[in-house]
N, C-alpha and C positions, 0 to 999 in steps of 0.2 A: 578423520579430518581434524586438523589443528585449528586453533582460534584465529589464525592469520589466512587460512585457506578461504579463497573465494571461489564458488562453483563456476564452471565454464559458462561463458555467455554473459555474465554480469560485468557491468563497467560502473565506474562512479556515476551516481545520478546526474542526469543531464539539467536538472533544474534546482537551483538553491533558493531557500526561503529563510527568513529570519526565525520562523517558527520551528523549522526542522534542523537549523544549524547546530544546536546542541546535541542532535542524534548522530551527527556525522562520525564516521563515514557511512553514507547511505549509498546503496547500489541499485541499479535497475537493469532490467533486461527487456527489450521490446520484442514482442512475438508479432505474429500476423495480426492477431486479434486484441492484444492487450499489452499493458505495461505491467510487468512484475517488479515490485519493489522489495528490497531486502536489506538486512544488516546483520552484523555479528552481535549478538546481545552482550552488553557490558554493564557495569554497575550503574551508570547514569540511566539506563532503561528499566531499573527495577524498583519495586516497592519496598517497604520496610522489612519484608520477609525474605528479600533477595530473589523474588520471582518477577518476570516481566510485568510491567504496569499495564493495566487494562486500557488506560488513556493513550498509551503508545500504540497499542494494537488498534484501537479505534481511529486514531489519527492516520496511521499508515494505511489502513483499509480505505479511508476517506480519499486520501491522496491517490492511491493506486487505482481505485474505481474511477475517480475524476479523470486521471491521465488516460485510462483506458477508454472512457467515453470520447475524449479528445482524439485519440488514435483512431477510433471507430468512424469518426467524422472527418478524418483527414486533416486534423489540426487546424480546421478553419474557423472553430468558435472556441470560446472558453466556457467553462462550467462552474456553477456554484451549487452547494449542497442544499437540497430541500429536506430530504430525511436521510437518517443513517440509523441502522439498527445492528447490533452486534450480540451474537451469542457466544459466551465464553464456555468451552467445552473441555479445556485442559490448560496447562501451564507450561512455562518454559524457564530455563535457567540461563545464568551467564555462560557464554561460550557457544550457546547453540546458534545456528543459522536460522534466521527468522525471514520468511519469504511470504509475501501477499500475492496470491495468485487470483487475478480477477477475470470476470467474464462479463462482457456487455450483453444484456438480455435483449434490449430493444432501444433504438434511437429513433427520435422524431425530430420535427423542426424546432420544438420548444423544450422537450424532456428526453433524458436518457436514464435508463434503468440498468443497474449492474449488481453483481454479487461477487463475493470473494471467499476464498478459504485462505486462513492464515495458518501457516505451518512452521513448526520448530524441528529442524532436522527431518523434515518430511512427514511428521506426525501433525494431524489437524488439532489445533488448540483453540480455534475460533472460527466462526463464519460470520459474514457480514453482508448486508444489502443496502443499497442506497438509491436515491432518486436525485438526479441532477438536473438543474435548470440551465438551459442554453442562454449564454450571454454573448452577443456579438462582439467580436473583437474591434476596438477602437482603432481608428485611423487606417 
């Protein structure tokens, strides 16, 4: 796989944010149960040692799990993060394909629980879990 290859099923991410703009191009893939977020690792995603920055992993996991909660509830509500935990079990380098594969554990009227595996070229480098508060959409 070359640095410009995008795996099948991924498209430019459907939602833009001032926070994630510096990480573009971001990609996502909607499955029946989740939203997988991904990107090709580049220099702006790294720390001083040239490895993926843990803050990027945590932020992408937070986003992917939140979007997955929204998908699980039919996009009828929004979510804000209550808790987020990340375990770093590996690392990744420039050029690798980073994907955050989430799973919604349980949804309720006020809370959603989710978890994710963060993979670099299909090797798990982190796992995350989060709890999200339902915020009714305005208007």
